[in-house]
N, CA, C and O atoms as a Tripos MOL2 file, in Angstrom:
@<TRIPOS>MOLECULE
protein
  288   287    72     0     0
PROTEIN
NO_CHARGES

@<TRIPOS>ATOM
      1 N         127.3480  -37.8640   -2.5040 N.3       1 MET1
      2 CA        127.1370  -38.7070   -3.2130 C.3       1 MET1
      3 C         127.0150  -40.5420   -2.7860 C.2       1 MET1
      4 O         126.0190  -41.2420   -2.6030 O.2       1 MET1
      5 N         128.1990  -40.8040   -2.7510 N.am      2 LEU2
      6 CA        128.9740  -41.8420   -2.0160 C.3       2 LEU2
      7 C         128.2050  -42.1520   -0.7130 C.2       2 LEU2
      8 O         127.9260  -43.3340   -0.5080 O.2       2 LEU2
      9 N         127.9350  -41.4760   -0.0560 N.am      3 ASN3
     10 CA        127.6940  -41.1280    1.3260 C.3       3 ASN3
     11 C         126.3550  -41.4160    1.6140 C.2       3 ASN3
     12 O         126.1280  -41.9940    2.6770 O.2       3 ASN3
     13 N         125.2520  -41.0710    0.7380 N.am      4 GLU4
     14 CA        123.6210  -41.2010   -0.1080 C.3       4 GLU4
     15 C         123.9970  -42.9230   -0.1180 C.2       4 GLU4
     16 O         123.4250  -43.6010    0.7350 O.2       4 GLU4
     17 N         124.8570  -43.5460   -0.9850 N.am      5 ARG5
     18 CA        124.9720  -44.9760   -1.7560 C.3       5 ARG5
     19 C         124.9970  -45.6320   -0.7150 C.2       5 ARG5
     20 O         124.2870  -46.6250   -0.5540 O.2       5 ARG5
     21 N         125.8640  -45.1610    0.2110 N.am      6 LEU6
     22 CA        126.2230  -46.0300    1.2870 C.3       6 LEU6
     23 C         124.7440  -46.6730    2.4810 C.2       6 LEU6
     24 O         124.6150  -47.8250    2.8970 O.2       6 LEU6
     25 N         123.8560  -45.5130    2.7560 N.am      7 ALA7
     26 CA        123.2060  -45.2490    3.2340 C.3       7 ALA7
     27 C         122.2180  -46.7120    3.4910 C.2       7 ALA7
     28 O         121.4050  -46.7460    4.4140 O.2       7 ALA7
     29 N         122.3430  -47.4390    2.9050 N.am      8 ASP8
     30 CA        121.5420  -48.8290    2.7550 C.3       8 ASP8
     31 C         122.4740  -50.1470    2.2490 C.2       8 ASP8
     32 O         121.9650  -51.0610    1.6010 O.2       8 ASP8
     33 N         123.8450  -50.1310    2.6090 N.am      9 ARG9
     34 CA        124.3930  -51.1290    1.5970 C.3       9 ARG9
     35 C         125.4470  -51.1210    2.9250 C.2       9 ARG9
     36 O         125.1680  -50.5030    3.9520 O.2       9 ARG9
     37 N         126.4630  -51.7500    2.7870 N.am     10 SER10
     38 CA        128.0290  -52.4180    3.6850 C.3      10 SER10
     39 C         129.2420  -51.9200    2.2940 C.2      10 SER10
     40 O         130.2620  -51.2660    2.5100 O.2      10 SER10
     41 N         128.9970  -52.1990    1.5200 N.am     11 PHE11
     42 CA        129.6840  -51.8700    0.2160 C.3      11 PHE11
     43 C         129.4100  -51.1260   -0.9080 C.2      11 PHE11
     44 O         128.2450  -51.0730   -1.3050 O.2      11 PHE11
     45 N         130.3720  -50.4860   -1.5430 N.am     12 VAL12
     46 CA        129.1570  -49.5870   -3.0140 C.3      12 VAL12
     47 C         128.5120  -50.3860   -3.3140 C.2      12 VAL12
     48 O         127.3050  -50.1920   -3.1700 O.2      12 VAL12
     49 N         129.0130  -51.8080   -3.9320 N.am     13 ALA13
     50 CA        127.6640  -52.6220   -4.7770 C.3      13 ALA13
     51 C         126.8640  -53.2300   -4.3630 C.2      13 ALA13
     52 O         126.1140  -53.8430   -5.1220 O.2      13 ALA13
     53 N         126.7050  -53.2970   -2.8180 N.am     14 GLY14
     54 CA        125.8500  -54.5620   -2.2970 C.3      14 GLY14
     55 C         126.5600  -54.6930   -1.0230 C.2      14 GLY14
     56 O         127.2870  -53.8380   -0.5180 O.2      14 GLY14
     57 N         126.3270  -55.6410   -0.6390 N.am     15 GLU15
     58 CA        126.9940  -56.4470    0.7540 C.3      15 GLU15
     59 C         127.9990  -57.0430    0.5320 C.2      15 GLU15
     60 O         128.0270  -57.8400    1.4690 O.2      15 GLU15
     61 N         129.1190  -57.2760   -0.2350 N.am     16 ASP16
     62 CA        130.1000  -57.8820   -0.6920 C.3      16 ASP16
     63 C         131.1340  -57.3750   -0.9030 C.2      16 ASP16
     64 O         131.4320  -57.3200   -2.0970 O.2      16 ASP16
     65 N         132.0140  -56.8600   -0.0290 N.am     17 TYR17
     66 CA        133.3860  -56.1370   -0.6470 C.3      17 TYR17
     67 C         134.1480  -56.4090   -2.0710 C.2      17 TYR17
     68 O         134.8330  -57.4180   -2.2360 O.2      17 TYR17
     69 N         134.0060  -55.6390   -2.8560 N.am     18 GLY18
     70 CA        134.4290  -55.6880   -4.3630 C.3      18 GLY18
     71 C         135.8050  -54.7350   -4.7030 C.2      18 GLY18
     72 O         136.7250  -54.1680   -4.1130 O.2      18 GLY18
     73 N         135.3400  -54.9420   -5.9200 N.am     19 ILE19
     74 CA        136.0630  -54.3460   -6.9390 C.3      19 ILE19
     75 C         136.1550  -52.4820   -6.7170 C.2      19 ILE19
     76 O         137.1910  -51.8190   -6.7860 O.2      19 ILE19
     77 N         134.9210  -52.0150   -6.4750 N.am     20 ALA20
     78 CA        134.2610  -50.9750   -6.7300 C.3      20 ALA20
     79 C         135.1290  -49.9550   -5.3800 C.2      20 ALA20
     80 O         135.8560  -48.9630   -5.3250 O.2      20 ALA20
     81 N         134.5210  -50.9060   -4.4730 N.am     21 ASP21
     82 CA        135.3770  -50.2540   -2.9960 C.3      21 ASP21
     83 C         137.0470  -50.1110   -2.9880 C.2      21 ASP21
     84 O         137.6640  -49.2420   -2.3730 O.2      21 ASP21
     85 N         137.5720  -51.0600   -3.7310 N.am     22 MET22
     86 CA        138.6810  -51.2630   -4.0550 C.3      22 MET22
     87 C         139.3370  -50.2340   -4.7000 C.2      22 MET22
     88 O         140.4640  -49.9520   -4.2910 O.2      22 MET22
     89 N         138.7240  -49.4250   -5.9070 N.am     23 ALA23
     90 CA        138.6730  -48.3090   -6.4340 C.3      23 ALA23
     91 C         138.5100  -47.3150   -6.3870 C.2      23 ALA23
     92 O         138.8980  -46.3490   -7.0440 O.2      23 ALA23
     93 N         137.6370  -47.5120   -5.2300 N.am     24 ILE24
     94 CA        137.3620  -45.6080   -4.5870 C.3      24 ILE24
     95 C         137.6700  -45.9510   -3.2960 C.2      24 ILE24
     96 O         136.9010  -45.1750   -2.7290 O.2      24 ILE24
     97 N         138.0500  -46.3520   -2.6920 N.am     25 TYR25
     98 CA        139.0950  -46.1850   -1.1920 C.3      25 TYR25
     99 C         140.2390  -45.3060   -1.4460 C.2      25 TYR25
    100 O         140.4120  -44.2680   -0.8070 O.2      25 TYR25
    101 N         140.9100  -45.6570   -2.2430 N.am     26 PRO26
    102 CA        142.4860  -44.6010   -2.3360 C.3      26 PRO26
    103 C         141.8030  -43.2440   -2.7060 C.2      26 PRO26
    104 O         142.5040  -42.2710   -2.4290 O.2      26 PRO26
    105 N         140.7880  -43.0070   -3.1780 N.am     27 TRP27
    106 CA        140.3840  -41.5200   -3.3750 C.3      27 TRP27
    107 C         139.8370  -40.7710   -2.2310 C.2      27 TRP27
    108 O         139.6390  -39.5570   -2.1860 O.2      27 TRP27
    109 N         139.5630  -41.8560   -1.0900 N.am     28 ILE28
    110 CA        139.1510  -40.8670    0.3960 C.3      28 ILE28
    111 C         140.2860  -41.2380    0.7350 C.2      28 ILE28
    112 O         140.7860  -40.6630   -0.2320 O.2      28 ILE28
    113 N         141.2880  -41.7460    1.3070 N.am     29 VAL29
    114 CA        142.4250  -41.8590    2.3040 C.3      29 VAL29
    115 C         142.8810  -40.6170    2.4890 C.2      29 VAL29
    116 O         143.1860  -40.2830    3.6330 O.2      29 VAL29
    117 N         143.0660  -39.3460    1.0000 N.am     30 PRO30
    118 CA        143.2730  -38.3790    1.6690 C.3      30 PRO30
    119 C         142.6590  -37.3280    1.8610 C.2      30 PRO30
    120 O         142.9820  -36.1780    1.5650 O.2      30 PRO30
    121 N         141.4770  -37.8320    2.5190 N.am     31 TYR31
    122 CA        140.3450  -36.7170    2.7860 C.3      31 TYR31
    123 C         140.9620  -35.7460    3.9440 C.2      31 TYR31
    124 O         140.4030  -34.6530    3.8510 O.2      31 TYR31
    125 N         141.8650  -35.7600    4.9460 N.am     32 THR32
    126 CA        142.0520  -34.7950    5.4180 C.3      32 THR32
    127 C         142.6160  -34.0070    4.7540 C.2      32 THR32
    128 O         142.3010  -32.8570    5.0630 O.2      32 THR32
    129 N         143.1620  -34.0590    4.1450 N.am     33 PHE33
    130 CA        144.1790  -32.8310    3.0190 C.3      33 PHE33
    131 C         142.9960  -32.3530    1.9130 C.2      33 PHE33
    132 O         143.3530  -31.5800    1.0240 O.2      33 PHE33
    133 N         141.9440  -32.6910    1.9470 N.am     34 GLN34
    134 CA        140.7080  -32.2340    1.2420 C.3      34 GLN34
    135 C         139.9900  -31.1370    2.1720 C.2      34 GLN34
    136 O         139.0450  -30.3960    1.9030 O.2      34 GLN34
    137 N         140.7430  -31.2690    3.3570 N.am     35 GLU35
    138 CA        139.8360  -30.5470    4.0370 C.3      35 GLU35
    139 C         138.6460  -31.0940    4.2650 C.2      35 GLU35
    140 O         137.9370  -30.1010    4.4320 O.2      35 GLU35
    141 N         137.8140  -32.2400    4.4060 N.am     36 GLN36
    142 CA        137.2110  -32.9380    4.3010 C.3      36 GLN36
    143 C         137.0910  -33.4530    6.2250 C.2      36 GLN36
    144 O         138.0190  -33.5370    7.0300 O.2      36 GLN36
    145 N         135.5690  -33.7160    6.4520 N.am     37 ASN37
    146 CA        135.4240  -33.9390    7.9620 C.3      37 ASN37
    147 C         134.4830  -35.1630    7.6280 C.2      37 ASN37
    148 O         133.3140  -34.9020    7.3450 O.2      37 ASN37
    149 N         134.9800  -36.7200    7.6420 N.am     38 LEU38
    150 CA        133.8050  -37.7780    7.3870 C.3      38 LEU38
    151 C         132.9540  -37.8140    8.7200 C.2      38 LEU38
    152 O         132.1170  -38.6920    8.9320 O.2      38 LEU38
    153 N         133.1660  -37.0450    9.3800 N.am     39 ASP39
    154 CA        131.8290  -36.9900   10.7860 C.3      39 ASP39
    155 C         130.4940  -36.4610    9.7270 C.2      39 ASP39
    156 O         129.3000  -36.7590    9.7590 O.2      39 ASP39
    157 N         131.1590  -35.6880    8.9390 N.am     40 ASP40
    158 CA        129.9040  -35.5030    8.1460 C.3      40 ASP40
    159 C         129.2630  -35.9600    7.0850 C.2      40 ASP40
    160 O         128.3680  -35.3050    6.5520 O.2      40 ASP40
    161 N         129.6180  -37.0460    6.6900 N.am     41 PHE41
    162 CA        129.2810  -38.4630    6.1110 C.3      41 PHE41
    163 C         129.1360  -39.6410    7.0160 C.2      41 PHE41
    164 O         130.2040  -40.2490    6.9440 O.2      41 PHE41
    165 N         128.3070  -40.2670    7.8500 N.am     42 PRO42
    166 CA        128.4210  -41.0000    8.7970 C.3      42 PRO42
    167 C         128.6880  -42.2610    7.6680 C.2      42 PRO42
    168 O         129.8090  -42.7690    7.7090 O.2      42 PRO42
    169 N         128.0040  -42.6310    6.9640 N.am     43 HIS43
    170 CA        127.4890  -44.0350    6.2600 C.3      43 HIS43
    171 C         128.9740  -43.8620    5.5960 C.2      43 HIS43
    172 O         129.6160  -44.7970    6.0740 O.2      43 HIS43
    173 N         129.7780  -43.1620    4.7780 N.am     44 LEU44
    174 CA        130.7250  -42.8620    4.1280 C.3      44 LEU44
    175 C         131.9300  -42.9690    5.7030 C.2      44 LEU44
    176 O         133.1120  -43.2570    5.5110 O.2      44 LEU44
    177 N         131.6410  -42.8200    6.4940 N.am     45 LYS45
    178 CA        132.8200  -43.1220    7.7570 C.3      45 LYS45
    179 C         132.9750  -44.3780    7.9500 C.2      45 LYS45
    180 O         133.9980  -45.0550    8.0570 O.2      45 LYS45
    181 N         131.2870  -44.7890    8.0080 N.am     46 ARG46
    182 CA        131.6080  -46.5080    8.4780 C.3      46 ARG46
    183 C         131.9260  -47.4050    7.8010 C.2      46 ARG46
    184 O         132.2320  -48.4820    8.3140 O.2      46 ARG46
    185 N         131.9490  -47.1620    6.0990 N.am     47 TRP47
    186 CA        132.5240  -47.7050    4.8700 C.3      47 TRP47
    187 C         134.0540  -47.5340    5.0410 C.2      47 TRP47
    188 O         134.9020  -48.4150    4.8960 O.2      47 TRP47
    189 N         134.2350  -46.3440    5.3490 N.am     48 PHE48
    190 CA        135.7150  -45.8680    5.2460 C.3      48 PHE48
    191 C         136.5410  -47.0160    6.2410 C.2      48 PHE48
    192 O         137.3560  -47.7890    5.7380 O.2      48 PHE48
    193 N         136.3490  -47.0230    7.1430 N.am     49 GLU49
    194 CA        136.5080  -47.7000    8.5860 C.3      49 GLU49
    195 C         136.6170  -49.4330    8.4020 C.2      49 GLU49
    196 O         137.4510  -50.2110    8.8660 O.2      49 GLU49
    197 N         135.7740  -49.6100    7.7860 N.am     50 THR50
    198 CA        135.8930  -50.9380    7.7410 C.3      50 THR50
    199 C         136.4890  -51.6550    7.0090 C.2      50 THR50
    200 O         136.7850  -52.8190    7.2760 O.2      50 THR50
    201 N         136.9500  -50.6330    5.2140 N.am     51 VAL51
    202 CA        137.5260  -51.2890    4.6240 C.3      51 VAL51
    203 C         138.9800  -50.7800    5.1750 C.2      51 VAL51
    204 O         139.8970  -51.4590    4.7130 O.2      51 VAL51
    205 N         139.2420  -50.1190    5.7350 N.am     52 ALA52
    206 CA        140.6080  -49.5140    6.3800 C.3      52 ALA52
    207 C         141.0950  -51.0420    7.4300 C.2      52 ALA52
    208 O         142.1410  -51.6740    7.5770 O.2      52 ALA52
    209 N         139.6220  -51.1480    8.0140 N.am     53 ASN53
    210 CA        140.7210  -52.1630    8.5580 C.3      53 ASN53
    211 C         140.8540  -53.6380    8.2590 C.2      53 ASN53
    212 O         141.2350  -54.5780    8.9570 O.2      53 ASN53
    213 N         140.3920  -53.5550    6.9170 N.am     54 ARG54
    214 CA        140.5310  -55.1660    6.4050 C.3      54 ARG54
    215 C         141.9190  -55.2430    6.0130 C.2      54 ARG54
    216 O         142.5770  -54.4300    5.3630 O.2      54 ARG54
    217 N         142.4010  -56.8180    6.7220 N.am     55 ASP55
    218 CA        143.8130  -56.9130    6.9120 C.3      55 ASP55
    219 C         144.5100  -56.8600    5.5780 C.2      55 ASP55
    220 O         145.6940  -56.5460    5.6990 O.2      55 ASP55
    221 N         144.0620  -57.1070    4.1620 N.am     56 ALA56
    222 CA        144.2870  -56.8220    2.7360 C.3      56 ALA56
    223 C         145.0810  -55.3320    2.7740 C.2      56 ALA56
    224 O         146.2590  -55.0600    2.5440 O.2      56 ALA56
    225 N         143.8540  -54.4210    3.1900 N.am     57 VAL57
    226 CA        144.0070  -52.9930    2.6150 C.3      57 VAL57
    227 C         145.1980  -52.6770    3.9410 C.2      57 VAL57
    228 O         145.7590  -51.5830    3.8840 O.2      57 VAL57
    229 N         145.5590  -53.5880    5.0690 N.am     58 LYS58
    230 CA        146.4680  -52.7630    6.1640 C.3      58 LYS58
    231 C         147.7710  -53.2550    5.7200 C.2      58 LYS58
    232 O         148.7320  -52.5400    6.0050 O.2      58 LYS58
    233 N         148.0630  -54.6990    4.8650 N.am     59 ARG59
    234 CA        148.8760  -54.8490    4.3290 C.3      59 ARG59
    235 C         149.3120  -53.6640    3.0690 C.2      59 ARG59
    236 O         150.4250  -53.1390    3.0340 O.2      59 ARG59
    237 N         148.8010  -53.5300    2.6080 N.am     60 ALA60
    238 CA        148.9390  -53.0350    0.9770 C.3      60 ALA60
    239 C         149.9430  -51.1400    1.1210 C.2      60 ALA60
    240 O         150.8840  -50.5830    0.5550 O.2      60 ALA60
    241 N         148.7660  -50.7700    2.4420 N.am     61 TYR61
    242 CA        149.1590  -49.6270    3.2460 C.3      61 TYR61
    243 C         150.6640  -49.8550    3.4870 C.2      61 TYR61
    244 O         151.5210  -49.3010    2.7990 O.2      61 TYR61
    245 N         150.9020  -50.5850    4.3630 N.am     62 ALA62
    246 CA        152.2380  -50.6210    4.7670 C.3      62 ALA62
    247 C         153.3680  -51.0950    4.1990 C.2      62 ALA62
    248 O         154.4620  -51.1090    4.7630 O.2      62 ALA62
    249 N         153.1300  -51.5200    3.0040 N.am     63 LEU63
    250 CA        153.7530  -51.9030    2.2450 C.3      63 LEU63
    251 C         154.7050  -50.6850    1.0730 C.2      63 LEU63
    252 O         155.8200  -50.5510    0.5690 O.2      63 LEU63
    253 N         153.1680  -49.9170    1.1280 N.am     64 ALA64
    254 CA        153.4970  -49.1050    0.2680 C.3      64 ALA64
    255 C         153.9430  -48.0710    1.1510 C.2      64 ALA64
    256 O         153.6100  -47.0410    0.5640 O.2      64 ALA64
    257 N         154.3530  -47.8350    1.9340 N.am     65 ASP65
    258 CA        155.0280  -47.0160    3.1950 C.3      65 ASP65
    259 C         156.2410  -47.3890    2.7980 C.2      65 ASP65
    260 O         156.9170  -46.6550    2.0760 O.2      65 ASP65
    261 N         156.6270  -48.4680    3.1810 N.am     66 LYS66
    262 CA        157.7800  -49.0630    3.4000 C.3      66 LYS66
    263 C         158.3430  -48.8110    1.7030 C.2      66 LYS66
    264 O         159.5020  -48.3950    1.6640 O.2      66 LYS66
    265 N         157.8730  -48.9500    0.7350 N.am     67 ILE67
    266 CA        158.6120  -48.9350   -0.7720 C.3      67 ILE67
    267 C         158.2890  -47.0190   -0.9440 C.2      67 ILE67
    268 O         159.1290  -46.4360   -1.6300 O.2      67 ILE67
    269 N         157.3680  -46.3190   -0.4640 N.am     68 ASN68
    270 CA        157.6470  -45.1190   -0.8140 C.3      68 ASN68
    271 C         157.6720  -44.5160    0.7100 C.2      68 ASN68
    272 O         156.6680  -44.6310    1.4110 O.2      68 ASN68
    273 N         158.3010  -44.1720    0.9700 N.am     69 PRO69
    274 CA        158.0680  -43.5850    2.3760 C.3      69 PRO69
    275 C         156.7860  -42.4100    2.5780 C.2      69 PRO69
    276 O         156.4600  -41.7900    1.5660 O.2      69 PRO69
    277 N         156.2730  -42.1960    3.5060 N.am     70 PRO70
    278 CA        155.3740  -40.5410    3.5200 C.3      70 PRO70
    279 C         157.3030  -39.8480    4.0800 C.2      70 PRO70
    280 O         158.2430  -40.2410    4.7700 O.2      70 PRO70
    281 N         156.8470  -38.3450    2.9950 N.am     71 LYS71
    282 CA        157.7740  -37.4560    3.1710 C.3      71 LYS71
    283 C         157.8270  -36.5160    4.3740 C.2      71 LYS71
    284 O         156.8250  -35.8040    4.4260 O.2      71 LYS71
    285 N         158.6380  -36.3230    5.2790 N.am     72 PRO72
    286 CA        158.8680  -35.7420    6.6490 C.3      72 PRO72
    287 C         158.0680  -33.8960    6.8650 C.2      72 PRO72
    288 O         158.1780  -33.2970    7.9350 O.2      72 PRO72
@<TRIPOS>BOND
     1     1     2 1
     2     2     3 1
     3     3     4 2
     4     3     5 am
     5     5     6 1
     6     6     7 1
     7     7     8 2
     8     7     9 am
     9     9    10 1
    10    10    11 1
    11    11    12 2
    12    11    13 am
    13    13    14 1
    14    14    15 1
    15    15    16 2
    16    15    17 am
    17    17    18 1
    18    18    19 1
    19    19    20 2
    20    19    21 am
    21    21    22 1
    22    22    23 1
    23    23    24 2
    24    23    25 am
    25    25    26 1
    26    26    27 1
    27    27    28 2
    28    27    29 am
    29    29    30 1
    30    30    31 1
    31    31    32 2
    32    31    33 am
    33    33    34 1
    34    34    35 1
    35    35    36 2
    36    35    37 am
    37    37    38 1
    38    38    39 1
    39    39    40 2
    40    39    41 am
    41    41    42 1
    42    42    43 1
    43    43    44 2
    44    43    45 am
    45    45    46 1
    46    46    47 1
    47    47    48 2
    48    47    49 am
    49    49    50 1
    50    50    51 1
    51    51    52 2
    52    51    53 am
    53    53    54 1
    54    54    55 1
    55    55    56 2
    56    55    57 am
    57    57    58 1
    58    58    59 1
    59    59    60 2
    60    59    61 am
    61    61    62 1
    62    62    63 1
    63    63    64 2
    64    63    65 am
    65    65    66 1
    66    66    67 1
    67    67    68 2
    68    67    69 am
    69    69    70 1
    70    70    71 1
    71    71    72 2
    72    71    73 am
    73    73    74 1
    74    74    75 1
    75    75    76 2
    76    75    77 am
    77    77    78 1
    78    78    79 1
    79    79    80 2
    80    79    81 am
    81    81    82 1
    82    82    83 1
    83    83    84 2
    84    83    85 am
    85    85    86 1
    86    86    87 1
    87    87    88 2
    88    87    89 am
    89    89    90 1
    90    90    91 1
    91    91    92 2
    92    91    93 am
    93    93    94 1
    94    94    95 1
    95    95    96 2
    96    95    97 am
    97    97    98 1
    98    98    99 1
    99    99   100 2
   100    99   101 am
   101   101   102 1
   102   102   103 1
   103   103   104 2
   104   103   105 am
   105   105   106 1
   106   106   107 1
   107   107   108 2
   108   107   109 am
   109   109   110 1
   110   110   111 1
   111   111   112 2
   112   111   113 am
   113   113   114 1
   114   114   115 1
   115   115   116 2
   116   115   117 am
   117   117   118 1
   118   118   119 1
   119   119   120 2
   120   119   121 am
   121   121   122 1
   122   122   123 1
   123   123   124 2
   124   123   125 am
   125   125   126 1
   126   126   127 1
   127   127   128 2
   128   127   129 am
   129   129   130 1
   130   130   131 1
   131   131   132 2
   132   131   133 am
   133   133   134 1
   134   134   135 1
   135   135   136 2
   136   135   137 am
   137   137   138 1
   138   138   139 1
   139   139   140 2
   140   139   141 am
   141   141   142 1
   142   142   143 1
   143   143   144 2
   144   143   145 am
   145   145   146 1
   146   146   147 1
   147   147   148 2
   148   147   149 am
   149   149   150 1
   150   150   151 1
   151   151   152 2
   152   151   153 am
   153   153   154 1
   154   154   155 1
   155   155   156 2
   156   155   157 am
   157   157   158 1
   158   158   159 1
   159   159   160 2
   160   159   161 am
   161   161   162 1
   162   162   163 1
   163   163   164 2
   164   163   165 am
   165   165   166 1
   166   166   167 1
   167   167   168 2
   168   167   169 am
   169   169   170 1
   170   170   171 1
   171   171   172 2
   172   171   173 am
   173   173   174 1
   174   174   175 1
   175   175   176 2
   176   175   177 am
   177   177   178 1
   178   178   179 1
   179   179   180 2
   180   179   181 am
   181   181   182 1
   182   182   183 1
   183   183   184 2
   184   183   185 am
   185   185   186 1
   186   186   187 1
   187   187   188 2
   188   187   189 am
   189   189   190 1
   190   190   191 1
   191   191   192 2
   192   191   193 am
   193   193   194 1
   194   194   195 1
   195   195   196 2
   196   195   197 am
   197   197   198 1
   198   198   199 1
   199   199   200 2
   200   199   201 am
   201   201   202 1
   202   202   203 1
   203   203   204 2
   204   203   205 am
   205   205   206 1
   206   206   207 1
   207   207   208 2
   208   207   209 am
   209   209   210 1
   210   210   211 1
   211   211   212 2
   212   211   213 am
   213   213   214 1
   214   214   215 1
   215   215   216 2
   216   215   217 am
   217   217   218 1
   218   218   219 1
   219   219   220 2
   220   219   221 am
   221   221   222 1
   222   222   223 1
   223   223   224 2
   224   223   225 am
   225   225   226 1
   226   226   227 1
   227   227   228 2
   228   227   229 am
   229   229   230 1
   230   230   231 1
   231   231   232 2
   232   231   233 am
   233   233   234 1
   234   234   235 1
   235   235   236 2
   236   235   237 am
   237   237   238 1
   238   238   239 1
   239   239   240 2
   240   239   241 am
   241   241   242 1
   242   242   243 1
   243   243   244 2
   244   243   245 am
   245   245   246 1
   246   246   247 1
   247   247   248 2
   248   247   249 am
   249   249   250 1
   250   250   251 1
   251   251   252 2
   252   251   253 am
   253   253   254 1
   254   254   255 1
   255   255   256 2
   256   255   257 am
   257   257   258 1
   258   258   259 1
   259   259   260 2
   260   259   261 am
   261   261   262 1
   262   262   263 1
   263   263   264 2
   264   263   265 am
   265   265   266 1
   266   266   267 1
   267   267   268 2
   268   267   269 am
   269   269   270 1
   270   270   271 1
   271   271   272 2
   272   271   273 am
   273   273   274 1
   274   274   275 1
   275   275   276 2
   276   275   277 am
   277   277   278 1
   278   278   279 1
   279   279   280 2
   280   279   281 am
   281   281   282 1
   282   282   283 1
   283   283   284 2
   284   283   285 am
   285   285   286 1
   286   286   287 1
   287   287   288 2
@<TRIPOS>SUBSTRUCTURE
     1 MET1         2 RESIDUE 1 A MET
     2 LEU2         6 RESIDUE 1 A LEU
     3 ASN3        10 RESIDUE 1 A ASN
     4 GLU4        14 RESIDUE 1 A GLU
     5 ARG5        18 RESIDUE 1 A ARG
     6 LEU6        22 RESIDUE 1 A LEU
     7 ALA7        26 RESIDUE 1 A ALA
     8 ASP8        30 RESIDUE 1 A ASP
     9 ARG9        34 RESIDUE 1 A ARG
    10 SER10       38 RESIDUE 1 A SER
    11 PHE11       42 RESIDUE 1 A PHE
    12 VAL12       46 RESIDUE 1 A VAL
    13 ALA13       50 RESIDUE 1 A ALA
    14 GLY14       54 RESIDUE 1 A GLY
    15 GLU15       58 RESIDUE 1 A GLU
    16 ASP16       62 RESIDUE 1 A ASP
    17 TYR17       66 RESIDUE 1 A TYR
    18 GLY18       70 RESIDUE 1 A GLY
    19 ILE19       74 RESIDUE 1 A ILE
    20 ALA20       78 RESIDUE 1 A ALA
    21 ASP21       82 RESIDUE 1 A ASP
    22 MET22       86 RESIDUE 1 A MET
    23 ALA23       90 RESIDUE 1 A ALA
    24 ILE24       94 RESIDUE 1 A ILE
    25 TYR25       98 RESIDUE 1 A TYR
    26 PRO26      102 RESIDUE 1 A PRO
    27 TRP27      106 RESIDUE 1 A TRP
    28 ILE28      110 RESIDUE 1 A ILE
    29 VAL29      114 RESIDUE 1 A VAL
    30 PRO30      118 RESIDUE 1 A PRO
    31 TYR31      122 RESIDUE 1 A TYR
    32 THR32      126 RESIDUE 1 A THR
    33 PHE33      130 RESIDUE 1 A PHE
    34 GLN34      134 RESIDUE 1 A GLN
    35 GLU35      138 RESIDUE 1 A GLU
    36 GLN36      142 RESIDUE 1 A GLN
    37 ASN37      146 RESIDUE 1 A ASN
    38 LEU38      150 RESIDUE 1 A LEU
    39 ASP39      154 RESIDUE 1 A ASP
    40 ASP40      158 RESIDUE 1 A ASP
    41 PHE41      162 RESIDUE 1 A PHE
    42 PRO42      166 RESIDUE 1 A PRO
    43 HIS43      170 RESIDUE 1 A HIS
    44 LEU44      174 RESIDUE 1 A LEU
    45 LYS45      178 RESIDUE 1 A LYS
    46 ARG46      182 RESIDUE 1 A ARG
    47 TRP47      186 RESIDUE 1 A TRP
    48 PHE48      190 RESIDUE 1 A PHE
    49 GLU49      194 RESIDUE 1 A GLU
    50 THR50      198 RESIDUE 1 A THR
    51 VAL51      202 RESIDUE 1 A VAL
    52 ALA52      206 RESIDUE 1 A ALA
    53 ASN53      210 RESIDUE 1 A ASN
    54 ARG54      214 RESIDUE 1 A ARG
    55 ASP55      218 RESIDUE 1 A ASP
    56 ALA56      222 RESIDUE 1 A ALA
    57 VAL57      226 RESIDUE 1 A VAL
    58 LYS58      230 RESIDUE 1 A LYS
    59 ARG59      234 RESIDUE 1 A ARG
    60 ALA60      238 RESIDUE 1 A ALA
    61 TYR61      242 RESIDUE 1 A TYR
    62 ALA62      246 RESIDUE 1 A ALA
    63 LEU63      250 RESIDUE 1 A LEU
    64 ALA64      254 RESIDUE 1 A ALA
    65 ASP65      258 RESIDUE 1 A ASP
    66 LYS66      262 RESIDUE 1 A LYS
    67 ILE67      266 RESIDUE 1 A ILE
    68 ASN68      270 RESIDUE 1 A ASN
    69 PRO69      274 RESIDUE 1 A PRO
    70 PRO70      278 RESIDUE 1 A PRO
    71 LYS71      282 RESIDUE 1 A LYS
    72 PRO72      286 RESIDUE 1 A PRO
């Protein structure tokens, strides 16, 4: 459903990054643990990579890793 939603827009609610993107992104992050392949969802993959490459998102996830390091 999200892949279809992103077919004709840059972000979930339109052309601007917003709260919907911020809320949905963390649910997609563990896609490999959910045994999903983003290549099967090209619009979702484009959106995911766009959001992941935002400076604020990089900083937030770097801080999260520092505060709560991934378990080995």
